[in-house]
PDB file of the backbone (N, CA, C, O) and the ligand in Angstrom, with CONECT records:
HET     ZN  A 101       1
ATOM      1  N   UNK A   1       0.839  -1.191   0.017  1.00  0.00           N
ATOM      2  CA  UNK A   1      -0.079   0.014   0.002  1.00  0.00           C
ATOM      3  C   UNK A   1       0.920   1.254  -0.055  1.00  0.00           C
ATOM      4  O   UNK A   1       0.455   2.388   0.061  1.00  0.00           O
ATOM      5  N   UNK A   2       2.169   1.071  -0.219  1.00  0.00           N
ATOM      6  CA  UNK A   2       2.977   2.281  -0.222  1.00  0.00           C
ATOM      7  C   UNK A   2       2.968   3.004  -1.586  1.00  0.00           C
ATOM      8  O   UNK A   2       3.725   2.728  -2.517  1.00  0.00           O
ATOM      9  N   UNK A   3       2.044   3.936  -1.591  1.00  0.00           N
ATOM     10  CA  UNK A   3       1.852   4.762  -2.886  1.00  0.00           C
ATOM     11  C   UNK A   3       2.889   5.797  -3.128  1.00  0.00           C
ATOM     12  O   UNK A   3       3.843   5.936  -2.362  1.00  0.00           O
ATOM     13  N   UNK A   4       2.719   6.484  -4.128  1.00  0.00           N
ATOM     14  CA  UNK A   4       3.641   7.649  -4.346  1.00  0.00           C
ATOM     15  C   UNK A   4       3.289   8.722  -3.382  1.00  0.00           C
ATOM     16  O   UNK A   4       2.160   9.213  -3.397  1.00  0.00           O
ATOM     17  N   UNK A   5       4.236   9.124  -2.513  1.00  0.00           N
ATOM     18  CA  UNK A   5       4.000  10.188  -1.520  1.00  0.00           C
ATOM     19  C   UNK A   5       3.568  11.498  -2.164  1.00  0.00           C
ATOM     20  O   UNK A   5       2.916  12.338  -1.545  1.00  0.00           O
ATOM     21  N   UNK A   6       3.936  11.637  -3.369  1.00  0.00           N
ATOM     22  CA  UNK A   6       3.583  12.892  -4.143  1.00  0.00           C
ATOM     23  C   UNK A   6       2.068  13.039  -4.370  1.00  0.00           C
ATOM     24  O   UNK A   6       1.515  14.114  -4.605  1.00  0.00           O
ATOM     25  N   UNK A   7       1.427  11.788  -4.271  1.00  0.00           N
ATOM     26  CA  UNK A   7      -0.015  11.834  -4.436  1.00  0.00           C
ATOM     27  C   UNK A   7      -0.784  12.017  -3.106  1.00  0.00           C
ATOM     28  O   UNK A   7      -2.013  12.089  -3.092  1.00  0.00           O
ATOM     29  N   UNK A   8      -0.059  12.087  -2.038  1.00  0.00           N
ATOM     30  CA  UNK A   8      -0.685  12.174  -0.800  1.00  0.00           C
ATOM     31  C   UNK A   8      -1.200  13.541  -0.432  1.00  0.00           C
ATOM     32  O   UNK A   8      -0.837  14.561  -1.017  1.00  0.00           O
ATOM     33  N   UNK A   9      -2.042  13.518   0.539  1.00  0.00           N
ATOM     34  CA  UNK A   9      -2.620  14.807   0.903  1.00  0.00           C
ATOM     35  C   UNK A   9      -1.555  15.782   1.626  1.00  0.00           C
ATOM     36  O   UNK A   9      -1.658  16.976   1.344  1.00  0.00           O
ATOM     37  N   UNK A  10      -0.676  15.447   2.410  1.00  0.00           N
ATOM     38  CA  UNK A  10       0.302  16.312   2.998  1.00  0.00           C
ATOM     39  C   UNK A  10       1.171  16.956   1.936  1.00  0.00           C
ATOM     40  O   UNK A  10       1.511  18.136   2.028  1.00  0.00           O
ATOM     41  N   UNK A  11       1.507  16.219   0.987  1.00  0.00           N
ATOM     42  CA  UNK A  11       2.388  16.827  -0.118  1.00  0.00           C
ATOM     43  C   UNK A  11       1.521  17.876  -0.921  1.00  0.00           C
ATOM     44  O   UNK A  11       1.996  18.969  -1.231  1.00  0.00           O
ATOM     45  N   UNK A  12       0.199  17.493  -1.252  1.00  0.00           N
ATOM     46  CA  UNK A  12      -0.495  18.430  -2.064  1.00  0.00           C
ATOM     47  C   UNK A  12      -0.799  19.657  -1.279  1.00  0.00           C
ATOM     48  O   UNK A  12      -0.919  20.751  -1.832  1.00  0.00           O
ATOM     49  N   UNK A  13      -0.925  19.486   0.016  1.00  0.00           N
ATOM     50  CA  UNK A  13      -1.143  20.733   0.893  1.00  0.00           C
ATOM     51  C   UNK A  13      -0.034  21.594   0.855  1.00  0.00           C
ATOM     52  O   UNK A  13      -0.207  22.809   0.762  1.00  0.00           O
ATOM     53  N   UNK A  14       1.239  21.028   0.924  1.00  0.00           N
ATOM     54  CA  UNK A  14       2.524  21.705   0.891  1.00  0.00           C
ATOM     55  C   UNK A  14       2.557  22.430  -0.385  1.00  0.00           C
ATOM     56  O   UNK A  14       2.802  23.636  -0.389  1.00  0.00           O
ATOM     57  N   UNK A  15       2.327  21.774  -1.476  1.00  0.00           N
ATOM     58  CA  UNK A  15       2.380  22.373  -2.804  1.00  0.00           C
ATOM     59  C   UNK A  15       1.520  23.663  -2.865  1.00  0.00           C
ATOM     60  O   UNK A  15       1.920  24.747  -3.289  1.00  0.00           O
ATOM     61  N   UNK A  16       0.171  23.370  -2.339  1.00  0.00           N
ATOM     62  CA  UNK A  16      -0.758  24.541  -2.355  1.00  0.00           C
ATOM     63  C   UNK A  16      -0.250  25.732  -1.460  1.00  0.00           C
ATOM     64  O   UNK A  16      -0.444  26.894  -1.815  1.00  0.00           O
ATOM     65  N   UNK A  17       0.333  25.453  -0.422  1.00  0.00           N
ATOM     66  CA  UNK A  17       0.836  26.480   0.511  1.00  0.00           C
ATOM     67  C   UNK A  17       1.946  27.262  -0.116  1.00  0.00           C
ATOM     68  O   UNK A  17       2.010  28.490  -0.065  1.00  0.00           O
ATOM     69  N   UNK A  18       2.857  26.452  -0.736  1.00  0.00           N
ATOM     70  CA  UNK A  18       4.038  27.060  -1.444  1.00  0.00           C
ATOM     71  C   UNK A  18       3.568  27.994  -2.540  1.00  0.00           C
ATOM     72  O   UNK A  18       4.037  29.122  -2.687  1.00  0.00           O
ATOM     73  N   UNK A  19       2.662  27.495  -3.270  1.00  0.00           N
ATOM     74  CA  UNK A  19       2.174  28.183  -4.472  1.00  0.00           C
ATOM     75  C   UNK A  19       1.338  29.526  -3.934  1.00  0.00           C
ATOM     76  O   UNK A  19       1.293  30.560  -4.600  1.00  0.00           O
ATOM     77  N   UNK A  20       0.773  29.390  -2.818  1.00  0.00           N
ATOM     78  CA  UNK A  20      -0.050  30.532  -2.394  1.00  0.00           C
ATOM     79  C   UNK A  20       0.937  31.665  -1.889  1.00  0.00           C
ATOM     80  O   UNK A  20       0.580  32.842  -1.941  1.00  0.00           O
ATOM     81  N   UNK A  21       2.066  31.334  -1.444  1.00  0.00           N
ATOM     82  CA  UNK A  21       3.037  32.357  -0.838  1.00  0.00           C
ATOM     83  C   UNK A  21       3.410  33.241  -1.995  1.00  0.00           C
ATOM     84  O   UNK A  21       3.701  34.410  -1.741  1.00  0.00           O
ATOM     85  N   UNK A  22       3.435  32.805  -3.265  1.00  0.00           N
ATOM     86  CA  UNK A  22       3.761  33.702  -4.369  1.00  0.00           C
ATOM     87  C   UNK A  22       5.247  33.952  -4.410  1.00  0.00           C
ATOM     88  O   UNK A  22       5.652  34.955  -4.998  1.00  0.00           O
ATOM     89  N   UNK A  23       6.053  33.159  -3.858  1.00  0.00           N
ATOM     90  CA  UNK A  23       7.533  33.353  -3.923  1.00  0.00           C
ATOM     91  C   UNK A  23       7.943  33.229  -5.368  1.00  0.00           C
ATOM     92  O   UNK A  23       7.346  32.449  -6.109  1.00  0.00           O
ATOM     93  N   UNK A  24       8.994  34.010  -5.811  1.00  0.00           N
ATOM     94  CA  UNK A  24       9.646  33.893  -7.252  1.00  0.00           C
ATOM     95  C   UNK A  24      10.397  32.501  -7.183  1.00  0.00           C
ATOM     96  O   UNK A  24      10.625  31.868  -6.152  1.00  0.00           O
ATOM     97  N   UNK A  25      10.714  32.169  -8.389  1.00  0.00           N
ATOM     98  CA  UNK A  25      11.443  30.961  -8.651  1.00  0.00           C
ATOM     99  C   UNK A  25      12.815  31.111  -8.036  1.00  0.00           C
ATOM    100  O   UNK A  25      13.532  32.069  -8.325  1.00  0.00           O
ATOM    101  N   UNK A  26      13.204  30.108  -7.138  1.00  0.00           N
ATOM    102  CA  UNK A  26      14.362  30.167  -6.443  1.00  0.00           C
ATOM    103  C   UNK A  26      15.619  29.908  -7.263  1.00  0.00           C
ATOM    104  O   UNK A  26      16.739  30.149  -6.812  1.00  0.00           O
ATOM    105  N   UNK A  27      15.405  29.412  -8.478  1.00  0.00           N
ATOM    106  CA  UNK A  27      16.604  29.070  -9.308  1.00  0.00           C
ATOM    107  C   UNK A  27      16.954  30.348 -10.250  1.00  0.00           C
ATOM    108  O   UNK A  27      18.099  30.781 -10.375  1.00  0.00           O
ATOM    109  N   UNK A  28      15.882  30.860 -10.858  1.00  0.00           N
ATOM    110  CA  UNK A  28      16.281  31.990 -11.740  1.00  0.00           C
ATOM    111  C   UNK A  28      15.870  33.340 -11.213  1.00  0.00           C
ATOM    112  O   UNK A  28      16.324  34.335 -11.776  1.00  0.00           O
ATOM    113  N   UNK A  29      15.034  33.476 -10.160  1.00  0.00           N
ATOM    114  CA  UNK A  29      14.705  34.641  -9.386  1.00  0.00           C
ATOM    115  C   UNK A  29      13.563  35.368  -9.996  1.00  0.00           C
ATOM    116  O   UNK A  29      13.200  36.417  -9.463  1.00  0.00           O
ATOM    117  N   UNK A  30      12.915  34.896 -11.127  1.00  0.00           N
ATOM    118  CA  UNK A  30      11.780  35.535 -11.709  1.00  0.00           C
ATOM    119  C   UNK A  30      10.428  35.134 -11.063  1.00  0.00           C
ATOM    120  O   UNK A  30      10.292  34.046 -10.505  1.00  0.00           O
ATOM    121  N   UNK A  31       9.413  36.069 -11.160  1.00  0.00           N
ATOM    122  CA  UNK A  31       8.077  35.629 -10.713  1.00  0.00           C
ATOM    123  C   UNK A  31       7.562  34.367 -11.369  1.00  0.00           C
ATOM    124  O   UNK A  31       7.964  33.974 -12.464  1.00  0.00           O
ATOM    125  N   UNK A  32       6.625  33.742 -10.615  1.00  0.00           N
ATOM    126  CA  UNK A  32       6.018  32.556 -11.263  1.00  0.00           C
ATOM    127  C   UNK A  32       4.581  32.962 -11.609  1.00  0.00           C
ATOM    128  O   UNK A  32       3.806  33.277 -10.706  1.00  0.00           O
ATOM    129  N   UNK A  33       4.242  32.962 -12.774  1.00  0.00           N
ATOM    130  CA  UNK A  33       2.829  33.334 -13.093  1.00  0.00           C
ATOM    131  C   UNK A  33       1.806  32.305 -12.599  1.00  0.00           C
ATOM    132  O   UNK A  33       2.002  31.100 -12.760  1.00  0.00           O
ATOM    133  N   UNK A  34       0.764  32.768 -12.025  1.00  0.00           N
ATOM    134  CA  UNK A  34      -0.270  31.940 -11.390  1.00  0.00           C
ATOM    135  C   UNK A  34      -1.370  31.507 -12.315  1.00  0.00           C
ATOM    136  O   UNK A  34      -2.060  30.534 -12.010  1.00  0.00           O
ATOM    137  N   UNK A  35      -1.570  32.158 -13.403  1.00  0.00           N
ATOM    138  CA  UNK A  35      -2.610  31.943 -14.375  1.00  0.00           C
ATOM    139  C   UNK A  35      -2.233  31.071 -15.604  1.00  0.00           C
ATOM    140  O   UNK A  35      -2.765  31.244 -16.701  1.00  0.00           O
ATOM    141  N   UNK A  36      -1.247  30.085 -15.356  1.00  0.00           N
ATOM    142  CA  UNK A  36      -0.892  29.328 -16.560  1.00  0.00           C
ATOM    143  C   UNK A  36      -1.199  27.798 -16.277  1.00  0.00           C
ATOM    144  O   UNK A  36      -1.436  27.433 -15.126  1.00  0.00           O
ATOM    145  N   UNK A  37      -1.194  27.094 -17.113  1.00  0.00           N
ATOM    146  CA  UNK A  37      -1.586  25.669 -17.015  1.00  0.00           C
ATOM    147  C   UNK A  37      -0.394  24.964 -16.316  1.00  0.00           C
ATOM    148  O   UNK A  37       0.682  24.812 -16.895  1.00  0.00           O
ATOM    149  N   UNK A  38      -0.614  24.559 -15.106  1.00  0.00           N
ATOM    150  CA  UNK A  38       0.411  23.990 -14.261  1.00  0.00           C
ATOM    151  C   UNK A  38       0.996  22.608 -14.850  1.00  0.00           C
ATOM    152  O   UNK A  38       2.091  22.193 -14.471  1.00  0.00           O
ATOM    153  N   UNK A  39       0.282  21.977 -15.714  1.00  0.00           N
ATOM    154  CA  UNK A  39       0.712  20.713 -16.249  1.00  0.00           C
ATOM    155  C   UNK A  39       1.529  20.794 -17.558  1.00  0.00           C
ATOM    156  O   UNK A  39       2.219  19.849 -17.940  1.00  0.00           O
ATOM    157  N   UNK A  40       1.426  21.933 -18.214  1.00  0.00           N
ATOM    158  CA  UNK A  40       2.084  22.015 -19.464  1.00  0.00           C
ATOM    159  C   UNK A  40       2.999  23.242 -19.664  1.00  0.00           C
ATOM    160  O   UNK A  40       3.964  23.229 -20.428  1.00  0.00           O
ATOM    161  N   UNK A  41       2.626  24.300 -18.922  1.00  0.00           N
ATOM    162  CA  UNK A  41       3.466  25.520 -19.143  1.00  0.00           C
ATOM    163  C   UNK A  41       4.851  25.520 -18.576  1.00  0.00           C
ATOM    164  O   UNK A  41       5.047  25.209 -17.401  1.00  0.00           O
ATOM    165  N   UNK A  42       5.826  25.866 -19.400  1.00  0.00           N
ATOM    166  CA  UNK A  42       7.205  25.818 -18.927  1.00  0.00           C
ATOM    167  C   UNK A  42       7.495  26.739 -17.665  1.00  0.00           C
ATOM    168  O   UNK A  42       8.415  26.500 -16.883  1.00  0.00           O
ATOM    169  N   UNK A  43       6.654  27.779 -17.542  1.00  0.00           N
ATOM    170  CA  UNK A  43       6.803  28.767 -16.404  1.00  0.00           C
ATOM    171  C   UNK A  43       5.895  28.531 -15.333  1.00  0.00           C
ATOM    172  O   UNK A  43       5.798  29.387 -14.455  1.00  0.00           O
ATOM    173  N   UNK A  44       5.100  27.309 -15.274  1.00  0.00           N
ATOM    174  CA  UNK A  44       4.248  27.030 -14.271  1.00  0.00           C
ATOM    175  C   UNK A  44       4.914  26.714 -12.928  1.00  0.00           C
ATOM    176  O   UNK A  44       6.090  26.353 -12.913  1.00  0.00           O
ATOM    177  N   UNK A  45       4.208  26.836 -11.808  1.00  0.00           N
ATOM    178  CA  UNK A  45       4.790  26.548 -10.542  1.00  0.00           C
ATOM    179  C   UNK A  45       5.070  25.052 -10.396  1.00  0.00           C
ATOM    180  O   UNK A  45       4.260  24.210 -10.786  1.00  0.00           O
ATOM    181  N   UNK A  46       6.210  24.752  -9.838  1.00  0.00           N
ATOM    182  CA  UNK A  46       6.511  23.445  -9.375  1.00  0.00           C
ATOM    183  C   UNK A  46       7.135  23.486  -8.028  1.00  0.00           C
ATOM    184  O   UNK A  46       7.795  24.476  -7.711  1.00  0.00           O
ATOM    185  N   UNK A  47       6.975  22.463  -7.187  1.00  0.00           N
ATOM    186  CA  UNK A  47       7.663  22.482  -5.862  1.00  0.00           C
ATOM    187  C   UNK A  47       8.916  21.737  -6.107  1.00  0.00           C
ATOM    188  O   UNK A  47       8.947  20.603  -6.586  1.00  0.00           O
ATOM    189  N   UNK A  48      10.006  22.469  -5.734  1.00  0.00           N
ATOM    190  CA  UNK A  48      11.392  21.869  -5.885  1.00  0.00           C
ATOM    191  C   UNK A  48      11.919  21.709  -4.403  1.00  0.00           C
ATOM    192  O   UNK A  48      11.289  22.158  -3.445  1.00  0.00           O
ATOM    193  N   UNK A  49      13.029  21.087  -4.293  1.00  0.00           N
ATOM    194  CA  UNK A  49      13.574  20.841  -3.014  1.00  0.00           C
ATOM    195  C   UNK A  49      14.986  21.251  -2.857  1.00  0.00           C
ATOM    196  O   UNK A  49      15.816  20.949  -3.714  1.00  0.00           O
ATOM    197  N   UNK A  50      15.281  21.897  -1.843  1.00  0.00           N
ATOM    198  CA  UNK A  50      16.623  22.503  -1.534  1.00  0.00           C
ATOM    199  C   UNK A  50      17.664  21.328  -1.590  1.00  0.00           C
ATOM    200  O   UNK A  50      18.641  21.361  -2.338  1.00  0.00           O
ATOM    201  N   UNK A  51      17.386  20.316  -0.763  1.00  0.00           N
ATOM    202  CA  UNK A  51      18.103  19.108  -0.766  1.00  0.00           C
ATOM    203  C   UNK A  51      17.375  18.121  -1.445  1.00  0.00           C
ATOM    204  O   UNK A  51      16.316  17.687  -0.992  1.00  0.00           O
ATOM    205  N   UNK A  52      17.972  17.652  -2.725  1.00  0.00           N
ATOM    206  CA  UNK A  52      17.182  16.720  -3.538  1.00  0.00           C
ATOM    207  C   UNK A  52      16.750  15.458  -2.743  1.00  0.00           C
ATOM    208  O   UNK A  52      17.412  15.042  -1.792  1.00  0.00           O
ATOM    209  N   UNK A  53      15.691  14.912  -3.146  1.00  0.00           N
ATOM    210  CA  UNK A  53      15.193  13.697  -2.317  1.00  0.00           C
ATOM    211  C   UNK A  53      16.163  12.522  -2.506  1.00  0.00           C
ATOM    212  O   UNK A  53      16.277  11.680  -1.615  1.00  0.00           O
ATOM    213  N   UNK A  54      16.888  12.444  -3.687  1.00  0.00           N
ATOM    214  CA  UNK A  54      17.885  11.508  -3.912  1.00  0.00           C
ATOM    215  C   UNK A  54      19.129  11.694  -2.984  1.00  0.00           C
ATOM    216  O   UNK A  54      19.978  10.810  -2.866  1.00  0.00           O
ATOM    217  N   UNK A  55      19.185  12.827  -2.368  1.00  0.00           N
ATOM    218  CA  UNK A  55      20.282  13.017  -1.318  1.00  0.00           C
ATOM    219  C   UNK A  55      19.769  12.995   0.129  1.00  0.00           C
ATOM    220  O   UNK A  55      20.491  13.362   1.056  1.00  0.00           O
ATOM    221  N   UNK A  56      18.502  12.558   0.314  1.00  0.00           N
ATOM    222  CA  UNK A  56      18.006  12.396   1.538  1.00  0.00           C
ATOM    223  C   UNK A  56      17.119  13.623   2.021  1.00  0.00           C
ATOM    224  O   UNK A  56      16.722  13.697   3.184  1.00  0.00           O
ATOM    225  N   UNK A  57      16.850  14.521   1.117  1.00  0.00           N
ATOM    226  CA  UNK A  57      15.974  15.646   1.508  1.00  0.00           C
ATOM    227  C   UNK A  57      14.565  15.087   1.724  1.00  0.00           C
ATOM    228  O   UNK A  57      14.119  14.058   1.216  1.00  0.00           O
ATOM    229  N   UNK A  58      13.898  15.970   2.605  1.00  0.00           N
ATOM    230  CA  UNK A  58      12.572  15.589   3.021  1.00  0.00           C
ATOM    231  C   UNK A  58      11.484  16.079   2.070  1.00  0.00           C
ATOM    232  O   UNK A  58      11.388  17.284   1.837  1.00  0.00           O
ATOM    233  N   UNK A  59      10.692  15.223   1.535  1.00  0.00           N
ATOM    234  CA  UNK A  59       9.585  15.572   0.634  1.00  0.00           C
ATOM    235  C   UNK A  59       8.567  16.553   1.230  1.00  0.00           C
ATOM    236  O   UNK A  59       8.012  17.416   0.550  1.00  0.00           O
ATOM    237  N   UNK A  60       8.363  16.376   2.492  1.00  0.00           N
ATOM    238  CA  UNK A  60       7.183  17.069   3.094  1.00  0.00           C
ATOM    239  C   UNK A  60       7.745  18.215   4.044  1.00  0.00           C
ATOM    240  O   UNK A  60       6.926  18.873   4.686  1.00  0.00           O
ATOM    241  N   UNK A  61       8.979  18.458   4.152  1.00  0.00           N
ATOM    242  CA  UNK A  61       9.481  19.504   5.003  1.00  0.00           C
ATOM    243  C   UNK A  61       9.436  20.837   4.366  1.00  0.00           C
ATOM    244  O   UNK A  61      10.141  21.080   3.387  1.00  0.00           O
ATOM    245  N   UNK A  62       8.564  21.788   4.926  1.00  0.00           N
ATOM    246  CA  UNK A  62       8.507  23.176   4.373  1.00  0.00           C
ATOM    247  C   UNK A  62       9.856  23.828   4.236  1.00  0.00           C
ATOM    248  O   UNK A  62      10.109  24.585   3.299  1.00  0.00           O
ATOM    249  N   UNK A  63      10.715  23.525   5.177  1.00  0.00           N
ATOM    250  CA  UNK A  63      12.019  24.147   5.114  1.00  0.00           C
ATOM    251  C   UNK A  63      12.882  23.673   3.936  1.00  0.00           C
ATOM    252  O   UNK A  63      13.850  24.320   3.536  1.00  0.00           O
ATOM    253  N   UNK A  64      12.516  22.614   3.451  1.00  0.00           N
ATOM    254  CA  UNK A  64      13.270  22.108   2.266  1.00  0.00           C
ATOM    255  C   UNK A  64      12.568  22.329   0.952  1.00  0.00           C
ATOM    256  O   UNK A  64      13.024  21.902  -0.108  1.00  0.00           O
ATOM    257  N   UNK A  65      11.389  23.040   1.056  1.00  0.00           N
ATOM    258  CA  UNK A  65      10.598  23.335  -0.172  1.00  0.00           C
ATOM    259  C   UNK A  65      11.018  24.618  -0.794  1.00  0.00           C
ATOM    260  O   UNK A  65      11.407  25.535  -0.071  1.00  0.00           O
ATOM    261  N   UNK A  66      10.965  24.747  -2.086  1.00  0.00           N
ATOM    262  CA  UNK A  66      11.309  25.865  -2.838  1.00  0.00           C
ATOM    263  C   UNK A  66      10.405  25.973  -4.027  1.00  0.00           C
ATOM    264  O   UNK A  66      10.085  24.968  -4.662  1.00  0.00           O
ATOM    265  N   UNK A  67       9.998  27.145  -4.333  1.00  0.00           N
ATOM    266  CA  UNK A  67       9.152  27.392  -5.493  1.00  0.00           C
ATOM    267  C   UNK A  67      10.014  27.496  -6.730  1.00  0.00           C
ATOM    268  O   UNK A  67      11.020  28.203  -6.690  1.00  0.00           O
ATOM    269  N   UNK A  68       9.675  26.820  -7.854  1.00  0.00           N
ATOM    270  CA  UNK A  68      10.500  26.910  -9.075  1.00  0.00           C
ATOM    271  C   UNK A  68       9.564  26.859 -10.266  1.00  0.00           C
ATOM    272  O   UNK A  68       8.426  26.395 -10.189  1.00  0.00           O
ATOM    273  N   UNK A  69      10.086  27.348 -11.348  1.00  0.00           N
ATOM    274  CA  UNK A  69       9.372  27.174 -12.630  1.00  0.00           C
ATOM    275  C   UNK A  69       9.560  25.671 -13.058  1.00  0.00           C
ATOM    276  O   UNK A  69      10.564  25.025 -12.757  1.00  0.00           O
ATOM    277  N   UNK A  70       8.593  25.212 -13.725  1.00  0.00           N
ATOM    278  CA  UNK A  70       8.641  23.892 -14.262  1.00  0.00           C
ATOM    279  C   UNK A  70       9.962  23.683 -15.126  1.00  0.00           C
ATOM    280  O   UNK A  70      10.711  22.713 -15.006  1.00  0.00           O
ATOM    281  N   UNK A  71      10.127  24.700 -15.980  1.00  0.00           N
ATOM    282  CA  UNK A  71      11.361  24.642 -16.844  1.00  0.00           C
ATOM    283  C   UNK A  71      12.666  24.716 -16.024  1.00  0.00           C
ATOM    284  O   UNK A  71      13.622  24.020 -16.367  1.00  0.00           O
ATOM    285  N   UNK A  72      12.743  25.523 -14.967  1.00  0.00           N
ATOM    286  CA  UNK A  72      14.002  25.566 -14.210  1.00  0.00           C
ATOM    287  C   UNK A  72      14.237  24.270 -13.386  1.00  0.00           C
ATOM    288  O   UNK A  72      15.345  23.748 -13.263  1.00  0.00           O
ATOM    289  N   UNK A  73      13.093  23.804 -12.836  1.00  0.00           N
ATOM    290  CA  UNK A  73      13.232  22.651 -11.990  1.00  0.00           C
ATOM    291  C   UNK A  73      13.688  21.530 -12.838  1.00  0.00           C
ATOM    292  O   UNK A  73      14.616  20.834 -12.427  1.00  0.00           O
ATOM    293  N   UNK A  74      13.144  21.286 -13.958  1.00  0.00           N
ATOM    294  CA  UNK A  74      13.451  20.074 -14.784  1.00  0.00           C
ATOM    295  C   UNK A  74      14.939  20.222 -15.333  1.00  0.00           C
ATOM    296  O   UNK A  74      15.656  19.229 -15.456  1.00  0.00           O
ATOM    297  N   UNK A  75      15.335  21.396 -15.630  1.00  0.00           N
ATOM    298  CA  UNK A  75      16.681  21.602 -16.245  1.00  0.00           C
ATOM    299  C   UNK A  75      17.650  21.459 -15.124  1.00  0.00           C
ATOM    300  O   UNK A  75      18.741  20.954 -15.391  1.00  0.00           O
ATOM    301  N   UNK A  76      17.402  21.833 -13.915  1.00  0.00           N
ATOM    302  CA  UNK A  76      18.284  21.608 -12.809  1.00  0.00           C
ATOM    303  C   UNK A  76      18.372  20.165 -12.483  1.00  0.00           C
ATOM    304  O   UNK A  76      19.448  19.678 -12.135  1.00  0.00           O
ATOM    305  N   UNK A  77      17.257  19.436 -12.582  1.00  0.00           N
ATOM    306  CA  UNK A  77      17.219  18.059 -12.310  1.00  0.00           C
ATOM    307  C   UNK A  77      18.092  17.224 -13.341  1.00  0.00           C
ATOM    308  O   UNK A  77      18.791  16.259 -13.030  1.00  0.00           O
ATOM    309  N   UNK A  78      17.944  17.735 -14.589  1.00  0.00           N
ATOM    310  CA  UNK A  78      18.672  16.872 -15.604  1.00  0.00           C
ATOM    311  C   UNK A  78      20.204  17.202 -15.499  1.00  0.00           C
ATOM    312  O   UNK A  78      21.008  16.373 -15.925  1.00  0.00           O
ATOM    313  N   UNK A  79      20.580  18.222 -15.022  1.00  0.00           N
ATOM    314  CA  UNK A  79      21.937  18.550 -14.857  1.00  0.00           C
ATOM    315  C   UNK A  79      22.571  17.976 -13.670  1.00  0.00           C
ATOM    316  O   UNK A  79      23.766  17.684 -13.721  1.00  0.00           O
ATOM    317  N   UNK A  80      21.872  17.782 -12.586  1.00  0.00           N
ATOM    318  CA  UNK A  80      22.491  17.260 -11.423  1.00  0.00           C
ATOM    319  C   UNK A  80      22.516  15.801 -11.303  1.00  0.00           C
ATOM    320  O   UNK A  80      23.433  15.174 -10.773  1.00  0.00           O
ATOM    321  N   UNK A  81      21.349  15.235 -11.878  1.00  0.00           N
ATOM    322  CA  UNK A  81      21.272  13.751 -11.766  1.00  0.00           C
ATOM    323  C   UNK A  81      22.408  12.863 -12.272  1.00  0.00           C
ATOM    324  O   UNK A  81      22.816  11.910 -11.608  1.00  0.00           O
ATOM    325  N   UNK A  82      22.898  13.192 -13.438  1.00  0.00           N
ATOM    326  CA  UNK A  82      23.985  12.380 -13.895  1.00  0.00           C
ATOM    327  C   UNK A  82      25.304  12.448 -13.018  1.00  0.00           C
ATOM    328  O   UNK A  82      26.048  11.476 -12.895  1.00  0.00           O
ATOM    329  N   UNK A  83      25.520  13.606 -12.454  1.00  0.00           N
ATOM    330  CA  UNK A  83      26.653  13.870 -11.614  1.00  0.00           C
ATOM    331  C   UNK A  83      26.620  13.130 -10.299  1.00  0.00           C
ATOM    332  O   UNK A  83      27.644  12.725  -9.750  1.00  0.00           O
ATOM    333  N   UNK A  84      25.322  12.958  -9.783  1.00  0.00           N
ATOM    334  CA  UNK A  84      25.291  12.215  -8.534  1.00  0.00           C
ATOM    335  C   UNK A  84      25.618  10.690  -8.824  1.00  0.00           C
ATOM    336  O   UNK A  84      26.131   9.966  -7.970  1.00  0.00           O
ATOM    337  N   UNK A  85      25.273  10.252 -10.122  1.00  0.00           N
ATOM    338  CA  UNK A  85      25.473   8.868 -10.422  1.00  0.00           C
ATOM    339  C   UNK A  85      27.027   8.629 -10.562  1.00  0.00           C
ATOM    340  O   UNK A  85      27.498   7.505 -10.392  1.00  0.00           O
ATOM    341  N   UNK A  86      27.758   9.650 -10.856  1.00  0.00           N
ATOM    342  CA  UNK A  86      29.166   9.427 -11.073  1.00  0.00           C
ATOM    343  C   UNK A  86      29.993   8.979  -9.901  1.00  0.00           C
ATOM    344  O   UNK A  86      29.824   9.489  -8.794  1.00  0.00           O
ATOM    345  N   UNK A  87      30.871   8.050 -10.114  1.00  0.00           N
ATOM    346  CA  UNK A  87      31.707   7.659  -8.876  1.00  0.00           C
ATOM    347  C   UNK A  87      32.868   8.610  -8.720  1.00  0.00           C
ATOM    348  O   UNK A  87      33.606   8.996  -9.626  1.00  0.00           O
ATOM    349  N   UNK A  88      32.930   8.953  -7.367  1.00  0.00           N
ATOM    350  CA  UNK A  88      34.029   9.918  -7.088  1.00  0.00           C
ATOM    351  C   UNK A  88      35.321   9.148  -6.631  1.00  0.00           C
ATOM    352  O   UNK A  88      36.218   9.718  -6.010  1.00  0.00           O
ATOM    353  N   UNK A  89      35.362   7.883  -6.958  1.00  0.00           N
ATOM    354  CA  UNK A  89      36.457   6.996  -6.467  1.00  0.00           C
ATOM    355  C   UNK A  89      37.620   6.842  -7.575  1.00  0.00           C
ATOM    356  O   UNK A  89      38.586   6.102  -7.387  1.00  0.00           O
ATOM    357  N   UNK A  90      37.457   7.543  -8.650  1.00  0.00           N
ATOM    358  CA  UNK A  90      38.443   7.449  -9.619  1.00  0.00           C
ATOM    359  C   UNK A  90      39.730   8.135  -9.198  1.00  0.00           C
ATOM    360  O   UNK A  90      39.816   9.363  -9.213  1.00  0.00           O
ATOM    361  N   UNK A  91      40.699   7.374  -8.835  1.00  0.00           N
ATOM    362  CA  UNK A  91      42.065   7.877  -8.429  1.00  0.00           C
ATOM    363  C   UNK A  91      43.047   7.510  -9.311  1.00  0.00           C
ATOM    364  O   UNK A  91      43.040   6.385  -9.812  1.00  0.00           O
ATOM    365  N   UNK A  92      43.981   8.409  -9.589  1.00  0.00           N
ATOM    366  CA  UNK A  92      45.074   8.249 -10.589  1.00  0.00           C
ATOM    367  C   UNK A  92      46.346   7.844  -9.824  1.00  0.00           C
ATOM    368  O   UNK A  92      47.398   7.650 -10.433  1.00  0.00           O
TER     369      UNK A  92
HETATM  370 ZN    ZN A 101      12.767  29.961 -12.932  1.00  0.00          ZN2+
END
């Protein structure tokens, strides 16, 4: 019964709270428009995390939550994910 926590009520409440605060995107610093389609628009609000979940960040901790554009959030994720996978054990 362990579903995706992003579908849970606490997570959705956190998303709604963060969106309502109207903070600008923490990645690029520009305002996030509220009247765009959140599922498709590149500048739509998304909930990002200061400490990525893959690094042990808390999905539901408001202190770890940041507002971000969809575009910024996904580009940041694409950039950091491969580096996390890299092994740091290559010694010459
Ligand atoms: Zn942005």
